[in-house]
C-alpha positions in Angstrom: 11.1 4.7 -70.5 8.7 5.0 -67.6 5.0 4.1 -66.9 4.2 7.3 -65.0 5.7 10.1 -63.1 4.4 11.8 -59.9 5.6 14.4 -57.4 5.2 14.4 -53.7 4.8 17.1 -51.0 4.3 16.7 -47.2 0.5 16.6 -47.4 0.4 14.2 -50.3 -0.7 10.6 -50.0 2.9 9.5 -50.7 4.2 11.8 -48.0 1.7 10.8 -45.4 1.4 7.0 -46.2 0.4 5.7 -49.6 -2.7 3.5 -49.7 -2.1 0.9 -52.4 -5.8 0.3 -53.0 -6.3 3.9 -54.0 -3.4 4.0 -56.4 -4.5 0.7 -58.0 -8.0 2.2 -58.4 -6.6 5.0 -60.5 -4.1 2.9 -62.5 -6.2 -0.1 -63.5 -8.4 1.7 -66.0 -5.5 3.7 -67.6 -4.5 2.3 -70.9 -0.8 1.6 -71.4 1.0 1.8 -74.6 2.3 -1.6 -75.9 5.8 -0.6 -74.8 4.6 0.3 -71.3 2.2 -2.6 -70.8 4.9 -5.0 -69.4 5.9 -2.3 -66.8 2.2 -1.8 -65.9 1.7 -5.6 -65.5 4.8 -5.9 -63.3 3.8 -2.9 -61.1 0.2 -3.8 -60.6 1.0 -7.5 -60.1 3.1 -6.4 -57.1 0.6 -3.9 -55.8 -2.7 -5.8 -56.1 -2.2 -8.4 -53.3 -1.5 -5.7 -50.8 -4.4 -3.6 -52.1 -6.8 -6.7 -51.7 -5.5 -7.2 -48.2 -6.2 -3.7 -47.2 -9.7 -3.8 -48.8 -10.6 -6.9 -46.9 -9.3 -5.5 -43.6 -11.4 -2.4 -44.2 -14.5 -4.4 -45.0 -14.6 -3.6 -48.7 -15.1 -7.0 -50.1 -16.6 -5.7 -53.4 -13.5 -3.8 -54.3 -11.3 -6.7 -53.2 -13.3 -9.0 -55.6 -12.8 -6.5 -58.4 -9.1 -6.4 -57.9 -8.9 -10.2 -57.6 -10.6 -10.5 -61.0 -8.2 -8.1 -62.7 -6.0 -9.7 -65.4 -3.1 -8.0 -63.6 -3.6 -10.1 -60.4 -1.3 -12.9 -61.2 0.0 -14.2 -57.8 -1.1 -17.6 -56.5 0.1 -18.1 -52.9 -1.5 -19.2 -49.7 -2.3 -15.6 -48.9 -4.0 -15.0 -52.3 -6.0 -18.2 -51.9 -7.2 -17.0 -48.5 -8.0 -13.6 -50.1 -10.1 -15.2 -52.8 -11.9 -17.4 -50.3 -12.7 -14.6 -47.9 -13.7 -12.2 -50.7 -16.1 -14.8 -52.1 -18.0 -15.0 -48.8 -20.7 -12.6 -47.9 -19.2 -9.3 -46.6 -20.4 -9.9 -43.1 -18.4 -13.2 -43.0 -15.5 -12.8 -45.3 -14.0 -9.6 -44.1 -14.1 -10.4 -40.4 -12.7 -13.9 -41.1 -9.8 -12.3 -43.1 -9.2 -9.8 -40.2 -9.0 -12.7 -37.8 -6.4 -14.5 -39.9 -4.5 -11.3 -40.4 -4.3 -10.6 -36.7 -3.2 -14.2 -35.9 -0.5 -14.0 -38.6 0.6 -10.4 -37.7 0.4 -10.4 -33.9 0.1 -6.9 -32.5 -0.6 -5.2 -35.8 -3.8 -3.1 -35.8 -6.2 -3.0 -38.7 -5.3 -0.1 -40.9 -7.3 3.1 -40.7 -9.5 4.0 -43.7 -8.0 6.2 -46.3 -9.0 9.9 -46.0 
């Protein structure tokens, strides 16, 4: 049994660097059969925190809030509490604050480039 199948090629998103927030955007609305729902839950629960991080780093607080409200977002850690706090602030405050914490935590890492 599998949730989905996909193929890659050198110019694909997977081949050139997959952006989790884009994959999550496609998978959230797809219905899953009762048999596949646990796999979808497990997969999205693992993907959503990274997708929220990337959204906040790129200044997309509205999308981050949408993902945080998903029933598939089940993690409750220090990072996800920070994500929730920053996403709840106005975009001109929350996203820059999250970027500051991200840079302090991940010294030397640049903010990711927007997806093409």
